[in-house]
C-alpha positions in Angstrom: -26.1 6.1 -19.6 -28.5 5.4 -16.6 -29.5 8.5 -14.7 -27.2 9.0 -11.8 -26.7 11.1 -8.7 -23.7 13.4 -9.2 -21.1 14.4 -6.7 -18.0 16.6 -6.8 -16.0 13.7 -5.4 -16.7 10.1 -4.4 -14.5 8.4 -1.9 -14.5 4.6 -2.0 -13.6 3.0 1.4 -14.2 4.5 4.9 -11.0 3.5 6.6 -8.5 6.1 7.8 -7.6 7.2 4.3 -11.2 7.4 3.1 -12.2 9.3 6.3 -9.4 11.8 5.9 -10.3 12.4 2.3 -14.0 12.7 2.7 -13.8 15.1 5.7 -11.3 17.4 4.1 -13.3 17.5 0.9 -16.5 18.3 2.8 -14.8 21.0 4.8 -13.6 22.5 1.5 -17.2 22.9 0.3 -17.4 19.8 -2.0 -20.4 17.6 -2.4 -19.1 14.2 -1.3 -20.2 10.6 -1.2 -18.5 7.9 0.9 -18.9 4.3 -0.2 -18.3 1.4 2.2 -18.9 -2.1 1.1 -19.6 -3.4 4.6 -22.7 -2.7 6.7 -20.7 -0.5 9.1 -18.3 2.3 8.4 -14.6 2.3 9.6 -12.9 -0.1 7.2 -10.5 -2.9 8.0 -8.5 -0.6 10.3 -11.5 -0.3 12.7 -13.0 -3.8 12.4 -10.2 -6.2 11.9 -6.8 -4.3 11.9 -5.4 -1.5 13.9 -8.1 -1.0 16.6 -8.9 -4.6 17.6 -5.2 -5.7 17.9 -4.4 -2.6 19.9 -7.4 -3.1 22.3 -6.3 -6.7 22.9 -2.7 -5.6 23.5 -3.8 -2.9 25.9 -5.9 -5.3 28.0 -3.1 -7.8 28.2 -0.5 -5.2 29.1 -2.8 -4.0 31.9 -2.8 -7.6 33.3 0.9 -7.7 33.0 1.2 -4.4 34.9 -1.0 -5.7 37.7 1.1 -8.9 38.0 4.3 -6.9 38.3 2.8 -4.4 40.8 3.9 -5.3 44.4 0.6 -4.0 45.7 -1.2 -6.9 44.0 1.3 -9.6 44.9 -0.5 -12.9 45.4 -3.7 -11.7 43.9 -3.3 -11.7 40.2 -0.9 -14.6 39.6 -3.8 -17.0 38.8 -5.9 -14.6 36.8 -5.8 -15.6 33.1 -8.6 -14.0 31.0 -10.0 -16.0 28.1 -9.2 -14.7 24.7 -12.8 -14.8 23.6 -13.8 -12.7 26.7 -11.1 -10.1 25.7 -12.8 -9.7 22.3 -15.9 -8.3 23.9 -14.0 -5.3 24.9 -12.8 -5.0 21.3 -16.4 -4.7 20.1 -17.1 -2.0 22.6 -14.3 0.2 21.2 -15.2 -0.6 17.6 -18.8 0.5 18.1 -17.7 3.8 19.5 -15.4 4.4 16.5 -18.2 3.5 14.1 -20.7 5.9 15.8 -18.2 8.7 15.9 -17.5 8.4 12.1 -21.2 8.2 11.4 -21.8 11.4 13.4 -18.9 13.2 11.5 -20.4 12.2 8.1 -23.9 13.4 9.1 -22.6 16.6 10.5 -20.6 17.4 7.4 -23.4 16.3 5.0 -21.4 13.4 3.5 -23.7 10.9 1.8 -22.8 7.4 2.9 -23.6 4.4 0.7 -23.1 0.8 1.7 -22.3 -1.6 -1.1 -19.7 -2.7 -3.6 -18.5 0.0 -6.0 -17.5 -0.8 -9.6 -16.6 1.5 -12.4 -18.8 1.8 -15.5 -16.4 4.3 -17.0 -14.0 6.9 -15.8 -16.8 9.1 -14.3 -19.5 6.7 -13.4 -19.8 3.8 -10.9 -22.4 1.4 -9.8 -23.0 0.7 -6.1 -24.4 -2.8 -5.4 -25.8 -3.3 -1.9 -27.0 -6.5 -0.2 -30.4 -5.1 0.6 -31.1 -2.7 -2.3 -30.9 -2.5 -6.1 -27.9 -1.3 -8.0 -27.5 2.5 -7.9 -25.5 4.6 -10.4 -23.4 7.5 -9.1 -21.1 9.9 -11.0 -18.4 12.3 -9.9 -15.8 14.7 -11.1 -13.1 13.1 -8.9 -12.7 9.7 -7.2 -10.5 8.6 -4.3 -9.8 4.9 -4.0 -9.2 4.1 -0.4 -10.3 0.5 -0.3 -7.5 -0.8 1.9 -6.1 -4.4 1.9 -6.8 -7.8 3.2 -4.5 -10.7 4.4 -2.8 -12.5 1.5 -4.0 -16.1 1.1 -1.6 -18.5 -0.6 -3.7 -20.7 -3.0 -2.7 -23.9 -1.3 -3.9 -23.0 2.2 -7.5 -23.8 3.2 -8.5 -20.8 5.3 -11.9 -22.3 5.9 -10.3 -24.9 8.1 -10.9 -24.2 11.8 -7.1 -24.5 12.6 -5.9 -22.1 9.9 -6.4 -18.3 10.5 -5.4 -14.9 9.2 -5.3 -11.6 11.1 -9.1 -11.2 10.4 -10.4 -14.6 11.4 -8.1 -14.7 14.5 -10.4 -12.0 15.9 -13.3 -14.5 15.9 -11.7 -17.2 18.1 -14.0 -18.6 20.7 -11.2 -19.9 22.9 -7.6 -19.5 23.9 -5.4 -21.9 22.0 -2.8 -24.0 23.8 -0.2 -23.3 21.2 0.1 -21.2 18.1 2.4 -21.0 15.1 2.6 -17.5 13.5 4.0 -17.6 9.9 5.4 -14.2 9.1 7.3 -12.0 11.5 6.4 -8.6 10.2 4.6 -6.0 12.2 1.4 -8.0 12.5 3.2 -11.3 13.3 5.2 -9.7 16.0 2.3 -7.9 17.6 0.2 -11.1 17.8 3.2 -13.0 19.1 3.3 -10.4 22.0 -0.4 -10.8 22.6 -0.6 -14.6 22.7 2.6 -15.2 24.6 1.3 -13.0 27.3 -1.8 -15.2 27.5 0.6 -18.1 28.3 0.1 -19.5 24.8 3.1 -21.4 23.5 4.1 -19.4 20.4 6.3 -20.2 17.5 7.2 -17.2 15.4 8.4 -18.2 12.0 10.5 -15.6 10.2 11.4 -15.8 6.5 14.3 -13.4 7.1 17.4 -13.4 9.2 16.2 -11.0 11.8 12.9 -9.4 13.0 11.7 -6.2 11.4 14.9 -5.5 9.5 13.8 -2.0 8.5 14.3 -0.9 12.1 17.5 0.0 14.0 19.5 -3.2 14.8 19.7 -2.4 18.5 15.9 -2.1 18.7 15.2 -5.3 16.9 17.8 -7.1 19.0 15.9 -5.9 22.1 12.5 -7.0 20.6 13.9 -10.5 19.9 15.3 -10.8 23.5 12.0 -9.8 25.1 9.8 -12.0 22.9 12.0 -14.9 23.8 11.9 -13.9 27.5 8.1 -14.0 27.3 8.2 -17.5 25.9 8.1 -17.0 22.1 10.3 -19.4 20.1 11.6 -17.5 17.1 12.7 -19.4 14.0 14.6 -17.3 11.5 15.3 -18.0 7.7 12.4 -20.5 7.4 10.0 -20.8 4.5 6.9 -23.0 4.5 6.7 -25.9 2.2 3.2 -27.1 3.1 0.6 -27.2 5.9 -0.9 -30.4 7.2 -4.1 -30.2 9.1 -5.2 -32.9 11.6 -8.2 -33.3 13.8 -6.3 -32.1 16.9 -3.5 -29.9 15.5 -1.9 -28.3 12.5 1.7 -29.0 11.2 3.8 -26.4 9.4 6.4 -28.2 7.2 9.3 -25.9 6.3 11.7 -26.3 3.4 14.5 -26.9 5.9 12.8 -30.1 7.0 11.3 -28.9 10.3 7.8 -29.9 11.4 6.2 -27.4 13.7 3.1 -28.8 15.3 0.6 -26.5 17.2 -3.0 -26.0 18.1 -3.5 -23.3 15.5 -1.7 -21.6 12.6 -1.9 -17.8 12.1 -0.8 -16.8 8.6 0.6 -13.3 8.8 2.8 -13.1 5.7 1.8 -10.3 3.4 -1.4 -8.5 2.4 -3.3 -8.0 -0.9 -4.8 -4.7 -2.0 -8.5 -4.5 -2.4 -8.5 -3.5 -6.0 -10.2 -6.4 -7.6 -13.8 -6.5 -8.9 -13.9 -2.8 -9.3 -13.5 -2.6 -13.0 -10.1 -0.9 -12.8 -8.6 -3.0 -15.5 -11.2 -1.8 -18.0 -10.1 1.8 -17.2 -6.4 1.0 -17.8 -5.6 1.5 -14.1 -2.7 -0.8 -13.3 -2.1 -2.9 -10.2 0.7 -5.3 -9.3 0.6 -9.0 -8.4 -0.5 -8.2 -4.8 -3.4 -6.0 -6.0 -1.6 -2.7 -5.2 -2.7 0.2 -7.4 0.1 2.0 -9.2 0.1 5.8 -8.6 2.5 8.7 -9.3 4.0 11.1 -6.7 0.7 12.9 -6.3 -1.3 9.6 -5.8 -2.9 9.9 -9.2 -3.6 6.7 -11.3 -3.4 6.7 -15.0 -6.4 9.0 -14.9 -5.6 12.3 -13.3 -9.0 12.6 -11.7 -8.8 9.2 -10.1 -6.6 9.0 -7.0 -5.6 6.0 -4.8 -4.3 6.2 -1.2 -3.6 4.0 1.8 -3.0 0.3 1.9 -4.4 -0.3 -1.6 -1.2 1.3 -3.0 1.1 -0.7 -0.7 3.7 0.5 1.7 3.9 1.9 4.3 0.6 0.3 5.3 0.0 2.6 8.3 -3.3 4.0 9.4 -1.6 7.3 10.2 0.0 7.7 6.8 -3.2 6.7 5.0 -5.2 9.4 6.9 -2.6 12.1 5.9 -2.6 10.9 2.3 -6.4 11.2 2.2 -6.3 14.8 3.5 -3.5 15.6 1.0 -5.3 14.3 -2.0 -8.5 16.0 -0.9 -6.6 19.3 -0.6 -5.3 18.9 -4.2 -8.8 18.1 -5.5 -10.3 21.1 -3.8 -7.5 23.5 -4.8 -5.1 22.4 -7.5 -2.8 25.3 -6.6 -2.6 24.2 -2.9 0.8 24.8 -1.3 1.1 21.6 0.7 4.0 19.2 0.6 3.1 16.0 2.2 5.8 14.9 4.7 7.3 11.6 3.6 9.1 11.2 6.9 6.6 9.6 9.3 7.0 7.7 12.6 6.4 3.9 12.7 4.5 2.6 15.7 4.6 -1.1 16.5 2.5 -2.3 19.4 4.5 -5.2 20.6 5.2 -5.6 24.3 7.1 -3.3 24.9 6.2 -0.9 22.1 8.5 0.3 19.3 8.5 3.6 17.5 11.0 4.9 15.0 11.6 8.0 12.8 14.4 8.8 10.4 17.6 7.0 9.7 19.0 3.9 11.4 22.7 3.5 12.4 23.0 1.0 9.5 21.8 3.5 7.0 24.0 6.3 8.2 27.0 4.1 8.2 26.3 2.9 4.7 25.9 6.6 3.6 29.1 7.7 5.3 27.4 10.2 7.5 29.4 11.3 10.6 26.9 10.7 13.4 26.9 10.2 17.2 24.5 8.4 19.4 22.7 9.6 22.6 20.9 7.1 24.7 18.6 7.2 27.7 17.8 3.9 29.4 14.4 3.8 30.9 15.6 2.2 34.1 17.3 5.5 34.9 14.2 7.7 34.3 12.2 8.5 37.5 8.8 8.3 35.8 9.6 4.9 34.4 10.6 3.7 37.9 7.4 5.0 39.3 5.2 3.4 36.7 7.2 0.1 36.8 8.0 0.3 33.1 11.8 0.3 33.3 12.4 -1.9 30.2 13.3 0.2 27.2 15.4 3.0 25.9 15.3 6.2 23.8 18.0 6.5 21.2 18.9 9.7 19.3 21.2 9.8 16.3 22.6 13.2 15.3 25.2 14.7 13.0 28.5 15.1 14.8 29.1 18.6 13.2 25.8 20.2 12.7 24.0 18.5 15.6 21.0 17.9 13.4 18.8 15.0 14.6 18.9 12.3 12.0 17.0 9.5 13.6 14.9 8.7 16.7 14.4 5.2 18.0 12.3 4.2 21.0 11.7 0.9 22.6 9.5 0.6 25.7 6.1 1.4 27.1 4.4 4.4 25.4 7.1 4.5 22.8 4.5 5.5 20.1 3.6 8.5 22.2 7.2 9.5 23.2 8.4 9.6 19.6 6.3 12.7 18.8 8.3 15.0 21.0 11.4 14.3 19.0 9.4 14.5 15.7 8.4 18.1 16.4 12.0 19.1 16.7 13.4 16.9 14.0 11.0 18.3 11.4 11.9 22.0 12.2 13.7 23.8 9.4 17.3 24.9 9.4 19.0 25.3 12.7 15.8 24.6 14.5 16.5 20.9 14.2 19.3 20.5 16.8 19.9 18.1 19.6 20.7 21.1 21.7 17.0 21.9 22.0 16.6 19.0 24.5 19.4 20.3 26.8 18.2 23.9 26.6 14.5 23.2 27.3 13.0 22.6 30.7 11.0 19.3 30.9 8.4 18.5 33.6 9.8 16.2 36.2 9.2 13.3 36.6 8.1 12.5 33.0 9.1 10.2 30.3 9.8 13.3 28.1 12.9 13.8 30.4 14.4 10.9 28.5 15.2 13.3 25.7 17.3 15.5 27.9 19.1 12.5 29.3 19.8 11.1 25.8 20.9 14.5 24.4 23.3 15.1 27.3 24.6 11.5 26.8 25.3 12.1 23.1 26.8 15.6 23.5 29.1 14.4 26.2 30.3 11.6 23.9 30.6 14.0 21.0 33.0 16.5 22.6 
């Protein structure tokens, strides 16, 4: 075996999961190496996923706010920023995120290697960089946090300038006149919101019968309504048959016989785990047809000292969940007797316009399970803070047990929904009688705030319940 540098743990991938694992391991006194295949740390989340799309969404939402503000009436109607110009602001935020992570690694004495990692055996890897020779490293433990990439059907030519995925769409040098988005999951819906607010004609093609079917029906109905109101054409229950590229357009042919012709096509239907070319097969570590590594309930692969976390293991595919998984695995490595139960209930944040956030059960699930529940609602158009901010579109919806008053689900649609959800999360995750909708009617909230929506929703539900 080639002489190698040894570490207590090696983390492969520097996205949210890798960052969480590396930092927790370092804080626990472990000698840690972090491997990132690209020239800059941060992973896909920072460079072509969570951060870029949210920066774009924020800039476009600001423009919409100005347009709706009576103080700027007649000033902003004709302002239409170029998509390429908006991307410059994306790079500004990315650079700050990269520098921040690099400082954290240096401060915590985490060795950072740039290159592709591949296993030699269960305790040794090679790191092959673009500008240096292959280097051998060894460790007692490994954490695979390599993330995922957009799924590419074999019959689509993603080198064609009119066919894009969620990575290449961030390199456009112009605003398209029209766009077909194939796939109406979280990524598809978020980009539909972004482009339709740039006055792009958007076709959102959904392979299912409703948008984001894992959410509460009332929330997805609201999303569909507002996307259509913003100009998006939603086509449900459609599957592509083939894609035809022309000099001036691209045509999506569906199995139902439709031909959808637009300037560009954004493929947003599924992702593939980055588990290939790492030598995992030779170790007996299994992955499914989409490259997702198989793990047990403790995130261990077939080898108990090799863990996998984040998008490379599949659902839920959230940066927040990946970060927590990384910290959890690191805690288990540093102290096998650690008393930490990772919370499997986590909020979903979807950055459409307006935002969506959800935690716990939906009405459909509670009905199917035969749980006696009641609904409390607060419409944002009745909340003073929403009226002041001009964000009156939306609602907060609380689902609670009719008898115990335990909060069973929280669903929010509207501006800052991903922030508002955490107030309810803090109460919902309390043990025993601490989880009760009465908390919101027995607690004083600042006025005016969006947090007041919890009091309004709780009173609404309790009044209906008795």
